[in-house]
Rosetta silent file (secondary structure, phi, psi, omega in degrees, C-alpha in Angstrom):
SEQUENCE: MTQRNHVRHQKMFLAAVCILAFTVCGLNPVYGEAVSSKELIDNTKEMNGKTVVYTGEVVTAIMDRGENSWINLNDGDNAIGIWCARDLTRQITYIGNYKNRGDIVEVEGVFNCACPVHNGDLDIHAGSLKIVKAGYLIKKQLNIKMVIMSVILFILAFIAAVISNKRK
SCORE:     score description
SCORE:     0.000 S_00000001
   1 L     0.000  133.994 -179.343   53.708   -5.028   10.831 S_00000001
   2 L   -78.665  163.500  179.727   54.436   -3.541    7.442 S_00000001
   3 H   -60.388  -40.687 -178.721   53.157   -0.160    6.313 S_00000001
   4 H   -63.349  -44.732  178.379   50.856   -1.845    3.761 S_00000001
   5 H   -64.329  -39.275  179.969   49.266   -4.100    6.424 S_00000001
   6 H   -62.065  -43.942  178.913   48.832   -1.133    8.774 S_00000001
   7 H   -65.337  -41.403  178.820   46.955    0.863    6.107 S_00000001
   8 H   -61.120  -43.255  178.912   44.834   -2.190    5.268 S_00000001
   9 H   -65.440  -38.257  178.237   43.912   -2.632    8.941 S_00000001
  10 H   -64.256  -42.294  179.112   43.023    1.064    9.234 S_00000001
  11 H   -65.260  -41.104  178.387   40.720    0.833    6.196 S_00000001
  12 H   -64.804  -40.861  179.032   39.055   -2.306    7.548 S_00000001
  13 H   -64.354  -44.401  179.199   38.579   -0.653   10.942 S_00000001
  14 H   -62.537  -42.190  178.142   37.085    2.464    9.335 S_00000001
  15 H   -63.283  -42.268  178.989   34.712    0.365    7.220 S_00000001
  16 H   -63.932  -40.364  178.137   33.604   -1.608   10.290 S_00000001
  17 H   -64.297  -42.220  178.970   32.956    1.614   12.231 S_00000001
  18 H   -63.360  -45.535  179.142   30.857    3.039    9.356 S_00000001
  19 H   -61.773  -43.968  178.982   28.804   -0.142    9.056 S_00000001
  20 H   -62.792  -42.764  179.772   28.282   -0.206   12.807 S_00000001
  21 H   -62.883  -44.846  178.949   27.250    3.467   12.849 S_00000001
  22 H   -64.309  -38.851 -179.266   24.712    2.975   10.052 S_00000001
  23 H   -69.274  -49.560 -176.410   23.318   -0.135   11.743 S_00000001
  24 H   -68.222  -42.260 -176.509   23.086    1.273   15.267 S_00000001
  25 H   -83.360   -6.407 -178.949   21.774    4.701   14.274 S_00000001
  26 L    71.715   21.088 -179.553   19.325    3.302   11.754 S_00000001
  27 L   -83.773  139.053  174.725   20.853    5.372    9.004 S_00000001
  28 L  -141.067  107.732 -171.313   20.501    4.238    5.461 S_00000001
  29 L   -65.314  -18.113 -176.882   21.947    6.659    2.940 S_00000001
  30 L  -110.214   -2.093 -175.312   19.891    5.456   -0.041 S_00000001
  31 L   -94.127  138.346 -179.083   16.525    4.822    1.569 S_00000001
  32 L   -75.082  172.610 -179.378   13.757    7.429    1.385 S_00000001
  33 E   -80.078  128.634  177.493   11.813    8.945    4.264 S_00000001
  34 E   -71.113  127.921 -176.173    8.815    6.862    5.446 S_00000001
  35 E  -136.409  159.661  173.488    5.675    8.977    5.073 S_00000001
  36 L  -102.346  167.482  178.027    1.893    8.734    5.366 S_00000001
  37 H   -64.418  -36.785  178.277   -0.602   10.007    2.828 S_00000001
  38 H   -61.005  -43.093  178.779   -1.588   12.790    5.238 S_00000001
  39 H   -62.127  -41.902 -179.933    2.042   13.955    5.445 S_00000001
  40 H   -64.905  -44.594 -177.457    2.329   13.937    1.657 S_00000001
  41 H   -70.384  -39.751 -178.933   -0.928   15.845    1.142 S_00000001
  42 H   -73.675  -23.923 -175.789   -0.279   18.347    3.949 S_00000001
  43 L  -126.870   44.430 -173.178    3.324   19.025    2.849 S_00000001
  44 H   -58.292  -44.037 -176.099    3.187   18.633   -0.932 S_00000001
  45 H   -68.704  -38.951 -179.767    5.566   21.475   -1.760 S_00000001
  46 H   -70.779  -33.176 -176.495    8.175   20.445    0.823 S_00000001
  47 H   -88.708  -15.380 -176.120    8.009   16.760   -0.187 S_00000001
  48 L   -55.429  128.846  177.650    7.906   17.353   -3.950 S_00000001
  49 L    82.826   -3.823 -179.348   10.789   15.630   -5.724 S_00000001
  50 L   -88.200  150.065  174.261   11.960   13.790   -2.588 S_00000001
  51 E   -79.908  126.132 -176.430   12.478   10.055   -2.391 S_00000001
  52 E  -128.897  161.952  172.626    9.890    8.621   -0.011 S_00000001
  53 E  -116.731  124.745 -176.986    8.778    5.275    1.357 S_00000001
  54 E  -129.549  135.578 -177.581    5.014    4.774    1.376 S_00000001
  55 E  -123.561  136.177  177.900    3.100    1.747    2.653 S_00000001
  56 E  -170.811  173.957  178.650   -0.518    0.823    1.996 S_00000001
  57 E   -83.346  134.664  175.040   -3.029   -1.747    0.839 S_00000001
  58 E   -70.324  122.131 -178.877   -3.308   -2.340   -2.908 S_00000001
  59 E  -127.852  164.061  179.034   -6.865   -1.313   -3.821 S_00000001
  60 E    68.429  -87.952 -174.912   -9.081   -1.097   -6.926 S_00000001
  61 E  -160.777  163.877  169.439   -7.022   -2.566   -9.787 S_00000001
  62 E   -97.973  120.962 -176.832   -3.634   -2.856  -11.436 S_00000001
  63 E  -108.977  102.952 -178.760   -3.780   -0.721  -14.569 S_00000001
  64 E   -76.934  134.430  178.120   -1.100   -1.735  -17.054 S_00000001
  65 E  -134.084   85.650 -177.657    0.182    0.969  -19.402 S_00000001
  66 L    66.846 -124.615 -179.171    2.813   -0.540  -21.692 S_00000001
  67 L   -82.058   -5.372 -177.750    5.941   -1.350  -19.679 S_00000001
  68 E  -119.215  170.584  178.876    4.543    0.438  -16.600 S_00000001
  69 E  -144.095  152.225  169.997    1.529    0.102  -14.317 S_00000001
  70 E  -102.073  136.179  167.536   -0.619    2.208  -12.038 S_00000001
  71 E  -133.868  157.760  175.047   -1.630    0.909   -8.627 S_00000001
  72 E  -114.111  130.633  177.462   -3.393    2.660   -5.780 S_00000001
  73 E  -113.903  125.744  179.230   -2.150    2.217   -2.226 S_00000001
  74 E  -108.137  121.231 -179.974   -4.470    3.106    0.652 S_00000001
  75 L   -94.872   11.858  179.850   -2.835    3.673    4.040 S_00000001
  76 L   104.609  -23.926  177.502   -6.171    3.935    5.857 S_00000001
  77 L  -106.717  -45.663 -177.126   -6.556    7.687    5.382 S_00000001
  78 L  -148.714  164.087  173.638   -6.101    8.217    1.641 S_00000001
  79 E  -108.700  138.727  178.619   -5.067    6.395   -1.499 S_00000001
  80 E  -118.225  135.412  176.628   -2.015    7.526   -3.467 S_00000001
  81 E   -75.459  134.432 -179.434   -1.400    6.623   -7.104 S_00000001
  82 E  -119.236  126.370  176.350    1.828    4.717   -7.706 S_00000001
  83 E  -105.194  122.440 -177.194    3.531    4.578  -11.119 S_00000001
  84 E  -150.029  169.091  176.512    5.991    1.697  -11.406 S_00000001
  85 E   -62.395  139.293 -178.457    7.520   -0.836  -13.750 S_00000001
  86 H   -56.487  -36.204 -179.407    5.011   -3.490  -14.769 S_00000001
  87 H   -60.061  -32.818 -178.658    7.377   -6.229  -13.583 S_00000001
  88 H   -65.903  -30.901 -176.485    7.143   -4.936   -9.998 S_00000001
  89 H   -80.141  -10.133 -178.308    3.379   -5.502   -9.869 S_00000001
  90 L   -64.752  -22.577 -179.815    3.641   -9.180  -10.817 S_00000001
  91 L   -81.193   -9.884  179.232    4.300  -10.086   -7.180 S_00000001
  92 L   -75.926  127.555 -178.139    0.926   -8.628   -6.089 S_00000001
  93 L  -104.350  -46.829 -175.903   -1.589  -11.398   -5.435 S_00000001
  94 L  -114.997  135.174  176.064   -4.593   -9.755   -3.779 S_00000001
  95 L  -112.758  129.014 -175.958   -6.220   -6.435   -4.633 S_00000001
  96 E   -65.385  129.862  173.903   -8.478   -4.930   -1.975 S_00000001
  97 L  -160.576 -165.331 -177.131  -12.202   -4.890   -2.695 S_00000001
  98 L   -68.632  -17.202  179.611  -15.361   -6.215   -1.034 S_00000001
  99 L  -100.790  -20.658 -173.209  -14.144   -9.815   -1.468 S_00000001
 100 E  -131.650  148.390  165.480  -10.422   -9.424   -0.697 S_00000001
 101 E   -94.085  122.218 -175.650   -8.059   -7.726    1.697 S_00000001
 102 L   -71.825  157.957  174.446   -5.329   -6.410   -0.595 S_00000001
 103 L   -58.820  141.005  173.122   -1.619   -7.065   -0.203 S_00000001
 104 E   -90.187  122.652 -170.775    0.119   -4.519    2.012 S_00000001
 105 E  -122.590  143.186  172.958    2.900   -3.081   -0.119 S_00000001
 106 E  -113.695  127.653  177.153    5.846   -0.794    0.571 S_00000001
 107 E  -119.312  150.431  171.683    7.139    1.316   -2.284 S_00000001
 108 E  -122.356  129.445 -179.396   10.131    3.601   -2.512 S_00000001
 109 E  -174.036 -174.817 -176.924   10.098    6.314   -5.103 S_00000001
 110 E   -92.556  126.208  178.748    9.994    9.975   -6.003 S_00000001
 111 E   -83.843  134.609  177.179    6.951   11.933   -4.819 S_00000001
 112 E  -123.156  120.734  178.026    5.376   14.395   -7.259 S_00000001
 113 L   -77.082  -26.865  176.176    2.852   16.937   -6.004 S_00000001
 114 L  -148.333   81.769 -172.533    1.934   17.823   -9.606 S_00000001
 115 L   -60.752  122.609  179.463    3.529   15.250  -11.891 S_00000001
 116 L   -69.883  -23.335 -179.858    4.504   16.802  -15.251 S_00000001
 117 L   -80.205  -30.422 -173.964    4.336   13.365  -16.919 S_00000001
 118 L  -116.567   48.666  172.888    0.826   12.559  -15.629 S_00000001
 119 L    53.993   36.746  175.177   -1.099   15.806  -16.235 S_00000001
 120 L    81.326   12.131  178.874   -0.358   17.342  -12.844 S_00000001
 121 L   -72.320  150.766  171.641   -1.534   14.389  -10.749 S_00000001
 122 L   -80.298  123.682 -178.807   -0.180   13.781   -7.258 S_00000001
 123 E  -157.546  175.355  172.868    1.728   10.487   -7.447 S_00000001
 124 E  -124.465  128.363  173.982    4.801    8.483   -6.551 S_00000001
 125 E   -93.934  102.233 -172.652    7.106    7.094   -9.242 S_00000001
 126 E   -85.498  136.276  174.489    8.269    3.921   -7.519 S_00000001
 127 E  -100.181  -19.714  178.193   11.618    2.300   -8.188 S_00000001
 128 E  -142.085  153.422 -179.918   11.034   -0.584   -5.781 S_00000001
 129 E  -147.099  132.013  174.680    8.055   -2.473   -4.427 S_00000001
 130 E  -139.621  145.413  178.051    7.906   -5.181   -1.796 S_00000001
 131 E   -78.605  122.581  178.630    5.070   -7.088   -0.201 S_00000001
 132 E   -90.163  -40.063  179.616    4.997   -6.360    3.536 S_00000001
 133 E  -147.749  130.020 -178.571    1.960   -8.524    4.323 S_00000001
 134 L   -70.560  143.017  175.193    0.084  -10.842    2.000 S_00000001
 135 L   -77.550 -176.395 -178.084   -3.581  -10.151    1.379 S_00000001
 136 E  -161.155  163.170  176.275   -6.329  -12.738    1.696 S_00000001
 137 E   -75.848  132.045  178.587   -9.843  -13.697    0.694 S_00000001
 138 L   -82.317  121.512  179.671  -12.442  -12.260    3.077 S_00000001
 139 L   -90.227  119.491  178.737  -14.576  -15.078    4.436 S_00000001
 140 L   -95.721  123.067  177.780  -18.166  -14.013    4.931 S_00000001
 141 L   -95.112  144.151  178.354  -20.009  -15.998    7.564 S_00000001
 142 L   -69.918  127.169  179.141  -23.730  -16.479    7.408 S_00000001
 143 L   -89.173  102.934 -175.186  -25.441  -14.446   10.122 S_00000001
 144 H   -60.510  -40.174 -179.899  -28.014  -16.879   11.552 S_00000001
 145 H   -60.344  -40.977  179.091  -29.869  -14.135   13.465 S_00000001
 146 H   -66.700  -37.682  178.413  -30.384  -12.197   10.224 S_00000001
 147 H   -64.488  -45.833 -179.805  -31.665  -15.323    8.445 S_00000001
 148 H   -62.851  -45.052  178.721  -34.162  -16.047   11.246 S_00000001
 149 H   -61.167  -40.499  179.604  -35.320  -12.399   11.311 S_00000001
 150 H   -63.611  -43.426  179.202  -35.758  -12.446    7.521 S_00000001
 151 H   -63.843  -45.579  179.773  -37.859  -15.623    7.650 S_00000001
 152 H   -61.268  -45.360  178.895  -40.035  -14.231   10.479 S_00000001
 153 H   -64.409  -36.978  176.659  -40.544  -10.939    8.617 S_00000001
 154 H   -63.180  -45.586  179.829  -41.395  -12.817    5.419 S_00000001
 155 H   -62.599  -43.958  178.996  -43.988  -14.946    7.255 S_00000001
 156 H   -63.210  -40.852  178.061  -45.499  -11.842    8.909 S_00000001
 157 H   -65.805  -38.498  178.430  -45.677  -10.038    5.555 S_00000001
 158 H   -64.515  -45.021  178.670  -47.297  -13.109    3.958 S_00000001
 159 H   -62.277  -43.086  179.411  -49.905  -13.328    6.762 S_00000001
 160 H   -62.775  -38.156  178.671  -50.597   -9.586    6.444 S_00000001
 161 H   -67.106  -41.446  179.194  -51.092   -9.973    2.678 S_00000001
 162 H   -64.093  -46.356  179.549  -53.488  -12.933    3.134 S_00000001
 163 H   -62.046  -42.418  179.871  -55.540  -11.046    5.762 S_00000001
 164 H   -62.472  -39.019  178.714  -55.630   -7.954    3.539 S_00000001
 165 H   -69.119  -37.088 -178.851  -56.892  -10.028    0.571 S_00000001
 166 H   -69.519  -32.227 -179.074  -59.634  -11.729    2.661 S_00000001
 167 H   -71.676  -24.666 -178.599  -60.973   -8.352    3.841 S_00000001
 168 L   -80.937    0.000    0.000  -61.475   -7.166    0.259 S_00000001
């Protein structure tokens, strides 16, 4: 084996070991720390300026502001405002409200406890956004028991009104 081949094999072996180490240990050098809204709110000063990964349901509305957009992600405890490129929000289909379960979205971005760009608001400036779980239309089923109770109460109120009128 020549010296050049030996060095090439050593580099390939080293690269394979690094890839294996990152895969097995779950290390990802460019990915932010996964956090909840409670962690962000409870540790604002420690988390300020750090790259984080935050997951939640898209709620309220997508508010376009030029080339960027605001979205709110609710993780079940709190909603956090997310500032991101408008193009990233185009993949969002459902926004959570009384008719829809919003898309569950994961964003990666820089957390700001008092954003200097957005008047001191707590927010995340997201560089990436991906749909984790698609939202859906909430199907409301007719509650037959409630319909029957409503009809019975209406009839009783009507009878009471008729009796009350006859007594006068």
